[in-house]
C-alpha positions as CSV (number, residue, x, y, z in Angstrom):
1,M,0.0,0.0,0.0
2,A,1.5,3.3,-1.0
3,D,-0.8,6.1,0.4
4,T,-4.0,5.9,2.4
5,V,-6.1,8.2,4.5
6,V,-7.9,7.5,7.8
7,T,-10.8,9.7,8.7
8,G,-13.4,9.6,11.4
9,D,-13.8,9.9,15.1
10,E,-11.1,8.8,17.6
11,A,-12.3,5.2,17.9
12,T,-12.5,4.8,14.2
13,G,-9.0,6.2,13.6
14,M,-7.4,4.0,16.2
15,R,-9.2,0.9,14.9
16,E,-8.0,1.6,11.4
17,L,-4.4,2.2,12.5
18,R,-4.4,-1.0,14.5
19,R,-5.5,-2.8,11.3
20,Y,-2.5,-1.5,9.5
21,W,-0.2,-2.7,12.3
22,Q,-1.8,-6.1,12.2
23,A,-1.3,-6.2,8.4
24,G,2.4,-5.7,8.9
25,V,2.9,-2.0,8.4
26,T,6.4,-1.1,9.7
27,D,6.5,2.6,8.8
28,L,3.7,5.2,9.4
29,A,3.7,8.9,8.5
30,V,1.0,10.9,10.3
31,A,-0.2,14.3,9.0
32,P,-3.0,15.4,11.3
33,I,-5.3,18.2,10.5
34,G,-7.3,20.6,12.6
35,S,-6.5,23.1,15.3
36,R,-3.1,23.1,17.0
37,A,-4.7,21.3,20.0
38,E,-6.4,18.7,17.8
39,R,-3.1,18.0,15.9
40,K,-1.2,17.6,19.2
41,R,-3.9,15.3,20.6
42,T,-3.8,13.2,17.4
43,V,0.0,12.8,17.5
44,G,-0.2,11.9,21.2
45,L,-2.8,9.2,20.5
46,V,-0.9,7.7,17.6
47,A,2.4,7.7,19.6
48,R,0.7,5.6,22.4
49,L,-0.9,3.1,20.0
50,E,-0.1,-0.4,21.0
51,R,1.0,-2.7,18.3
């Protein structure tokens, strides 16, 4: 898979990212959108994602 987009609420986003890890993804580039606070929260959530 080259490029993909995950959209939705927090639960949906985390579920989709977990699916990528389970499929064997080894590298992930995150480009969050929204306010500064929203972007910071998104990066924090992704950083804590358990594989």
